[in-house]
C-alpha positions as CSV (number, residue, x, y, z in Angstrom):
1,M,-132.2,38.6,45.1
2,N,-129.8,36.9,47.6
3,M,-126.6,35.4,46.4
4,A,-127.7,31.8,46.4
5,L,-130.9,32.6,44.5
6,S,-128.8,34.7,42.1
7,S,-126.4,31.9,41.4
8,S,-129.3,29.4,40.8
9,F,-130.9,31.9,38.5
10,S,-127.7,32.4,36.5
11,R,-127.2,28.6,36.1
12,A,-130.8,28.2,35.0
13,I,-130.4,31.0,32.4
14,N,-127.2,29.6,31.1
15,A,-128.8,26.1,30.8
16,E,-131.6,27.6,28.8
17,I,-129.2,29.4,26.4
18,E,-127.3,26.2,26.0
19,E,-130.6,24.5,25.0
20,I,-131.1,27.1,22.2
21,G,-127.4,27.2,21.2
22,W,-124.7,29.7,22.2
23,E,-124.0,30.4,18.6
24,H,-127.4,32.1,18.4
25,L,-126.7,34.4,21.3
26,V,-126.1,38.0,20.4
27,R,-126.0,39.5,23.9
28,L,-126.5,38.7,27.5
29,A,-126.9,41.4,30.1
30,E,-124.4,41.1,33.0
31,D,-127.3,41.4,35.4
32,L,-129.3,38.8,33.4
33,S,-132.1,41.3,32.8
34,F,-132.3,40.6,29.1
35,V,-130.9,38.2,26.5
36,T,-130.8,38.7,22.8
37,F,-130.8,36.0,20.1
38,R,-130.1,35.9,16.4
39,V,-132.9,34.1,14.5
40,V,-132.7,33.3,10.8
41,D,-136.0,32.7,8.9
42,K,-136.5,30.3,6.0
43,K,-135.7,33.1,3.5
44,E,-132.3,33.6,5.4
45,R,-133.4,37.0,6.7
46,V,-131.7,37.7,10.0
47,H,-133.8,38.8,12.9
48,V,-132.8,39.9,16.5
49,L,-135.2,38.8,19.3
50,E,-134.7,40.5,22.7
51,I,-136.2,38.8,25.7
52,L,-136.6,40.9,28.9
53,L,-136.4,38.8,32.1
54,D,-138.2,39.8,35.2
55,K,-136.8,38.9,38.7
56,S,-139.8,36.5,39.0
57,Y,-138.9,34.6,35.8
58,P,-140.0,31.9,35.0
59,N,-143.1,32.3,37.2
60,C,-144.0,35.3,35.1
61,A,-143.8,35.5,31.4
62,P,-140.9,37.5,29.9
63,S,-141.4,40.5,27.7
64,V,-140.2,40.4,24.1
65,S,-139.2,42.9,21.5
66,A,-138.2,42.5,17.8
67,D,-138.1,44.4,14.6
68,V,-141.5,43.0,13.3
69,P,-144.7,44.9,12.3
70,Y,-146.5,43.5,15.3
71,L,-145.5,41.1,18.2
72,F,-147.1,37.8,18.9
73,D,-149.0,36.9,22.0
74,L,-146.6,34.8,24.0
75,V,-148.1,31.6,25.4
76,W,-146.4,30.9,28.8
77,S,-146.6,28.7,31.8
78,R,-144.3,28.1,34.8
79,S,-142.7,25.2,32.9
80,S,-141.9,27.3,29.8
81,R,-138.3,28.2,28.9
82,L,-136.5,30.6,26.7
83,N,-136.5,28.0,23.9
84,D,-140.3,28.2,23.9
85,V,-140.1,32.0,23.3
86,V,-137.7,31.4,20.3
87,K,-140.0,28.7,18.9
88,Q,-143.0,30.9,19.0
89,F,-141.0,33.7,17.5
90,R,-140.0,31.4,14.6
91,Q,-143.7,30.6,14.1
92,H,-144.5,34.3,14.1
93,L,-141.8,34.9,11.4
94,E,-143.5,32.3,9.2
95,K,-146.7,34.4,9.2
96,L,-144.8,37.5,8.1
97,Q,-143.0,35.9,5.1
98,Q,-145.5,37.1,2.5
99,F,-145.4,40.6,4.0
100,W,-141.6,40.9,3.8
101,S,-141.6,39.4,0.3
102,A,-144.1,42.1,-0.8
103,V,-142.1,45.0,0.6
104,E,-139.0,43.6,-0.8
105,D,-140.7,43.6,-4.2
106,I,-141.4,47.3,-3.7
107,D,-137.8,48.1,-2.6
108,Q,-136.2,46.3,-5.5
109,S,-138.5,47.7,-8.3
110,L,-139.5,51.2,-7.3
111,L,-137.8,54.4,-6.2
112,V,-138.3,54.3,-2.4
113,S,-137.4,57.4,-0.4
114,D,-135.3,57.1,2.8
115,S,-134.8,53.4,2.1
116,A,-131.8,53.3,4.4
117,Q,-134.0,54.3,7.3
118,L,-136.5,51.5,6.8
119,H,-136.8,48.5,9.2
120,R,-138.5,45.2,9.0
121,A,-141.3,46.6,11.3
122,T,-142.1,49.3,8.7
123,S,-145.4,48.6,6.9
124,F,-145.4,51.6,4.7
125,R,-143.3,52.8,1.7
126,H,-142.8,56.4,0.5
127,I,-142.3,56.1,-3.3
128,N,-141.1,58.8,-5.7
129,I,-143.3,58.6,-8.8
130,G,-141.8,61.5,-10.8
131,N,-143.1,65.0,-11.8
132,D,-142.4,66.2,-8.2
133,C,-145.0,63.8,-6.9
134,S,-144.8,60.8,-4.5
135,I,-147.1,58.2,-3.0
136,I,-147.2,56.7,0.5
137,L,-148.4,53.1,0.4
138,H,-149.6,51.4,3.6
139,I,-149.2,47.7,3.1
140,R,-151.6,45.4,4.9
141,V,-149.5,43.1,7.0
142,N,-152.0,40.2,6.9
143,D,-152.9,40.7,3.3
144,P,-149.8,42.3,1.7
145,R,-150.7,41.7,-2.0
146,S,-154.0,43.4,-1.7
147,L,-154.8,46.9,-2.8
148,P,-152.9,49.1,-0.3
149,E,-154.1,52.3,1.3
150,C,-152.4,55.3,-0.3
151,R,-151.7,59.0,0.1
152,F,-150.5,61.3,-2.8
153,L,-148.1,64.1,-2.1
154,G,-147.2,67.0,-4.6
155,L,-148.7,69.9,-6.4
156,D,-152.5,70.0,-5.9
157,E,-153.3,69.8,-9.6
158,N,-151.0,66.8,-10.1
159,V,-152.3,65.0,-7.0
160,S,-155.9,65.5,-8.1
161,L,-155.2,63.8,-11.4
162,L,-153.4,60.9,-9.7
163,R,-156.3,60.4,-7.3
164,D,-158.8,60.3,-10.2
165,K,-156.8,57.6,-11.9
166,W,-156.4,55.6,-8.7
167,R,-160.2,55.7,-8.1
168,R,-161.0,54.9,-11.8
169,N,-158.6,52.0,-12.0
170,C,-158.4,50.5,-8.5
171,N,-160.6,47.6,-9.5
172,K,-157.8,46.5,-11.9
173,W,-155.5,45.7,-8.9
174,S,-154.4,42.1,-9.0
175,K,-152.8,40.1,-6.1
176,D,-151.0,38.0,-8.8
177,K,-149.0,41.0,-10.2
178,L,-146.0,42.8,-8.8
179,F,-146.4,46.1,-7.2
180,A,-144.7,48.1,-9.9
181,E,-146.9,46.5,-12.5
182,N,-150.1,47.2,-10.5
183,L,-149.1,50.8,-9.9
184,A,-148.4,51.3,-13.6
185,T,-151.8,50.0,-14.4
186,L,-153.7,52.2,-11.9
187,L,-151.7,55.4,-12.5
188,E,-151.4,54.8,-16.3
189,F,-147.6,55.4,-16.5
190,Q,-144.4,53.5,-15.8
191,L,-142.9,54.5,-12.4
192,P,-139.1,55.1,-12.0
193,G,-137.1,52.3,-10.6
194,P,-134.5,52.3,-7.8
195,P,-131.0,53.9,-8.3
196,G,-127.9,51.7,-8.3
197,V,-126.9,50.6,-4.8
198,E,-123.7,52.4,-3.6
199,K,-121.0,50.2,-2.1
200,N,-120.8,52.4,0.9
201,D,-124.5,52.3,1.5
202,Q,-124.3,50.2,4.7
203,Q,-125.9,50.4,8.1
204,I,-123.6,52.2,10.5
205,D,-125.0,51.2,13.9
206,C,-123.2,48.5,15.7
207,G,-125.0,45.2,15.5
208,I,-124.1,44.4,19.2
209,C,-124.5,47.6,21.2
210,Y,-126.9,49.2,18.6
211,S,-125.1,52.6,18.7
212,Q,-123.1,54.3,16.0
213,F,-120.5,55.5,18.5
214,L,-118.8,54.0,21.5
215,P,-119.2,55.8,24.8
216,V,-116.5,58.3,25.8
217,D,-114.6,56.3,28.3
218,D,-110.9,56.4,29.3
219,E,-111.0,52.6,29.7
220,L,-111.5,52.2,25.9
221,G,-108.3,54.1,25.2
222,P,-108.0,55.3,21.5
223,K,-111.4,53.6,20.8
224,S,-113.2,56.0,23.1
225,G,-116.1,57.7,21.3
226,S,-115.2,56.0,17.9
227,K,-117.7,54.9,15.3
228,T,-118.1,51.4,13.9
229,D,-114.9,50.1,12.4
230,Y,-115.6,46.6,11.3
231,T,-118.1,45.3,8.7
232,C,-119.0,41.7,8.0
233,E,-117.5,40.7,4.6
234,N,-120.6,38.7,3.7
235,T,-122.3,41.0,1.2
236,T,-125.8,39.7,2.1
237,C,-125.2,40.7,5.7
238,S,-122.7,43.7,5.7
239,K,-123.5,44.2,9.4
240,A,-121.3,46.9,11.0
241,F,-119.7,46.5,14.5
242,H,-117.3,48.3,16.8
243,S,-114.3,46.0,16.9
244,V,-114.4,46.4,20.7
245,C,-118.0,45.1,20.9
246,L,-117.4,42.3,18.5
247,G,-114.3,41.3,20.4
248,D,-116.1,41.2,23.7
249,W,-118.9,39.1,22.1
250,L,-116.4,36.7,20.6
251,R,-114.8,36.2,24.0
252,S,-118.1,35.0,25.3
253,I,-118.4,32.3,22.7
254,T,-116.7,29.0,23.5
255,T,-115.8,28.2,19.9
256,T,-113.8,31.4,19.4
257,R,-110.0,30.9,18.8
258,Q,-107.2,33.4,19.5
259,S,-103.9,33.7,17.8
260,F,-101.6,36.4,19.3
261,D,-103.8,39.5,19.3
262,V,-106.5,38.3,16.8
263,L,-109.8,36.6,17.7
264,F,-111.3,34.2,15.1
265,G,-115.0,33.3,15.2
266,N,-118.2,33.9,13.3
267,C,-120.5,36.9,12.7
268,P,-123.3,36.9,15.2
269,Y,-125.8,37.6,12.4
270,C,-124.8,35.4,9.4
271,S,-122.1,33.1,10.8
272,Q,-119.6,34.3,8.3
273,P,-116.0,33.8,9.6
274,V,-114.6,37.0,11.2
275,A,-111.2,37.9,12.5
276,V,-110.9,40.9,14.9
277,K,-107.7,42.4,16.2
278,I,-107.9,43.2,19.8
279,G,-105.9,45.8,21.7
280,A,-105.1,46.4,25.3
281,R,-107.4,48.7,27.2
282,K,-106.3,51.1,29.8
């Protein structure tokens, strides 16, 4: 790509980001190979949409990735823009609302294993049901309130009894009932609920670079190789960041203010006000 073409491409991408709104931008690659946006659905769930830009963009459709159970088929033409991708992603999120409501019902009412490792793309739940037994539920993304596929784990004799109950009672499953109530009906006992949420039970990967630790680099000075050290104070967000990454991101936003060595702006995920102290690099 020659310099004139590169400059034209950069101006076009910046104009398309402006159309969406810079406040929704999470990250823009220096070589313009990808751009990441924060998209909030009607239930205020925060989603991150990554759009990969080919050198032939916009003549060829970009590729997209997101933390969803399945991706949508992007409708694209030469006149399409990044805003069209975001609009189609929003429409896709609308189709997944019932699925996320269903899995949130499970997470809030049952004892889910490895809950900290789950993502919005995950369509199964591993549930501890007591007596050294557990059940893996595979939620149907397009019909999440229907009877899920299941697999029991545990001692053979216990699993055999659970399977018999499931087969005998599966016709009692009701889409109008919560998962905990349906499972209690099928298995003929009350399942244990979730433990109390620990205050320190937060995600530790940086919401900007998506890594737990910064790279080992002399230019980062004392921050070299450090873990996330800033957490959004909004309890419904609690996104973790490296202060270095958040500072770099805030510098790219035109509405960010600086007072001495502190940057003032908004969380890239929930828009909660944030203040980050910046230090000199080597």
